[in-house]
Rosetta silent file (secondary structure, phi, psi, omega in degrees, C-alpha in Angstrom):
SEQUENCE: XXXXXXXXXXXXXXXXXXXXXXXXXXXXXXXXXXXXXXXXXXXXXXXXXXXXXXXXXXXXXXXXXXXXXXXXXXXXXXXXX
SCORE:     score description
SCORE:     0.000 S_00000001
   1 L     0.000  -43.301  178.984    0.003    0.001    0.003 S_00000001
   2 H   -68.522  -33.027  177.580    2.802    2.426    0.852 S_00000001
   3 H   -65.288  -37.632  177.638    4.641    1.542   -2.332 S_00000001
   4 H   -66.069  -41.675  177.270    1.549    2.470   -4.321 S_00000001
   5 H   -62.191  -43.963  177.997    1.270    5.771   -2.453 S_00000001
   6 H   -62.258  -39.490  179.792    4.945    6.517   -3.102 S_00000001
   7 H   -66.074  -43.547  179.220    4.507    5.691   -6.785 S_00000001
   8 H   -64.261  -44.289  178.280    1.463    7.943   -7.141 S_00000001
   9 H   -61.966  -39.820  178.289    3.229   10.808   -5.332 S_00000001
  10 H   -63.860  -44.240  178.388    6.275   10.395   -7.569 S_00000001
  11 H   -62.645  -42.842  178.430    4.149   10.495  -10.713 S_00000001
  12 H   -64.643  -37.315  177.429    2.313   13.594   -9.496 S_00000001
  13 H   -63.881  -43.247  179.754    5.629   15.268   -8.640 S_00000001
  14 H   -65.605  -42.474  179.720    6.985   14.585  -12.118 S_00000001
  15 H   -64.382  -42.922  179.917    3.790   15.823  -13.771 S_00000001
  16 H   -68.797  -35.164  177.391    3.665   19.046  -11.769 S_00000001
  17 H   -64.647  -44.875  178.900    7.353   19.728  -12.426 S_00000001
  18 H   -65.181  -41.785  179.176    6.911   19.269  -16.164 S_00000001
  19 H   -63.078  -40.575  179.657    3.743   21.362  -16.140 S_00000001
  20 H   -64.063  -30.649  179.581    5.467   24.185  -14.242 S_00000001
  21 H   -76.970  -35.330 -170.828    8.190   24.302  -16.864 S_00000001
  22 H   -95.865   -8.389  179.911    5.911   24.280  -19.895 S_00000001
  23 L   -75.692  152.255 -178.688    3.122   26.691  -18.953 S_00000001
  24 L   -94.533  -28.269 -177.427    3.216   30.185  -20.445 S_00000001
  25 L   -85.142  133.648 -177.612    1.327   32.085  -17.750 S_00000001
  26 H   -67.094  -39.958  179.364    3.346   33.129  -14.711 S_00000001
  27 H   -64.145  -38.715  176.798    0.466   32.764  -12.253 S_00000001
  28 H   -63.663  -40.772  177.680   -0.193   29.238  -13.466 S_00000001
  29 H   -63.449  -40.036  179.226    3.475   28.393  -12.995 S_00000001
  30 H   -63.762  -45.316 -179.293    3.409   29.783   -9.441 S_00000001
  31 H   -71.134  -28.925  174.469    0.360   27.742   -8.486 S_00000001
  32 H   -69.408  -40.466  175.554    1.833   24.654  -10.104 S_00000001
  33 H   -66.527  -31.262  174.627    4.998   25.109   -8.072 S_00000001
  34 H   -65.603  -41.643  176.334    2.847   25.524   -4.993 S_00000001
  35 H   -64.778  -38.325  175.921    1.187   22.201   -5.767 S_00000001
  36 H   -60.879  -43.936  179.392    4.640   20.666   -6.240 S_00000001
  37 H   -63.581  -39.983  177.516    5.693   21.968   -2.840 S_00000001
  38 H   -65.448  -38.071  176.972    2.557   20.545   -1.251 S_00000001
  39 H   -65.894  -38.709  175.281    3.264   17.145   -2.832 S_00000001
  40 H   -62.326  -37.295  176.378    6.814   17.252   -1.469 S_00000001
  41 H   -60.522  -41.884  177.305    5.255   18.013    1.912 S_00000001
  42 H   -65.495  -35.966  177.541    3.172   14.848    1.598 S_00000001
  43 H   -64.266  -45.454  178.810    6.293   12.853    0.712 S_00000001
  44 H   -61.729  -41.443  178.684    8.095   14.132    3.797 S_00000001
  45 H   -64.944  -38.746  179.229    5.104   13.316    5.987 S_00000001
  46 H   -69.073  -30.005  178.631    4.890    9.827    4.525 S_00000001
  47 L   -79.843   -5.914  176.175    8.601    9.296    5.163 S_00000001
  48 L    92.778   26.102  178.116    8.106   10.126    8.821 S_00000001
  49 L  -120.320   75.735 -175.275    9.508   13.654    8.995 S_00000001
  50 H   -66.901  -30.282  179.232    6.565   15.769   10.186 S_00000001
  51 H   -67.117  -41.898  177.972    8.755   18.733   11.173 S_00000001
  52 H   -68.888  -39.045  178.678   10.251   18.976    7.680 S_00000001
  53 H   -63.543  -42.116  179.389    6.799   18.460    6.136 S_00000001
  54 H   -65.369  -42.261  177.906    5.326   21.269    8.226 S_00000001
  55 H   -63.619  -42.389  177.725    8.171   23.612    7.307 S_00000001
  56 H   -63.518  -38.707  179.777    7.808   22.768    3.631 S_00000001
  57 H   -66.844  -42.776 -177.083    4.077   23.378    3.801 S_00000001
  58 H   -75.870  -45.785 -176.292    4.363   26.756    5.480 S_00000001
  59 H   -82.579  -51.190 -174.951    7.378   28.117    3.643 S_00000001
  60 H   -71.005  -51.139 -176.808    7.207   26.331    0.302 S_00000001
  61 H   -88.583  -21.893 -176.208    3.484   26.189   -0.351 S_00000001
  62 H   -97.775  -73.365 -172.478    2.438   29.155    1.750 S_00000001
  63 H   -65.903  -43.820 -179.103    4.847   32.046    2.033 S_00000001
  64 H   -62.117  -41.018  179.711    6.642   31.530   -1.280 S_00000001
  65 H   -63.000  -43.499  179.235    3.381   31.409   -3.186 S_00000001
  66 H   -62.969  -43.073  179.785    2.161   34.637   -1.615 S_00000001
  67 H   -66.654  -41.436  178.788    5.462   36.399   -2.372 S_00000001
  68 H   -65.295  -42.104  179.054    5.550   35.157   -5.971 S_00000001
  69 H   -65.537  -40.757  177.514    1.960   36.202   -6.615 S_00000001
  70 H   -63.552  -39.651  178.782    2.621   39.628   -5.101 S_00000001
  71 H   -66.377  -40.343  179.728    5.701   40.039   -7.285 S_00000001
  72 H   -66.859  -41.038 -178.572    3.788   39.039  -10.407 S_00000001
  73 H   -69.840  -20.773  179.208    0.919   41.393   -9.630 S_00000001
  74 L   -93.734    1.974  176.948    3.323   44.311   -9.146 S_00000001
  75 L  -102.420  160.342  178.319    4.999   43.863  -12.523 S_00000001
  76 L  -108.451  150.269  178.625    3.732   45.085  -15.864 S_00000001
  77 L   -87.743  125.569 -175.984    3.394   43.048  -18.994 S_00000001
  78 L   -85.970  -37.757 -177.842    5.623   44.406  -21.778 S_00000001
  79 L  -127.249  166.454 -177.345    4.400   42.412  -24.749 S_00000001
  80 L  -110.204   37.220 -179.994    1.219   40.660  -25.723 S_00000001
  81 L   -86.435    0.000    0.000    2.665   37.353  -26.891 S_00000001
């Protein structure tokens, strides 16, 4: 059962990483990276490191996402491609 969970988490991590690289919209990339960070948090929790998982959830999925979104919203778009 745990091997299946690890396999599913690994597949989701690979998919979110590839998606974050290939999307064109910056906000979509930020939210995809946030999902990646949350999946890493689940991996840490499954491996038995709740302190690392909690830190990853708060810093990686929480604070970083807010800062990236704020930075994107304060920039201007130069071209319309």
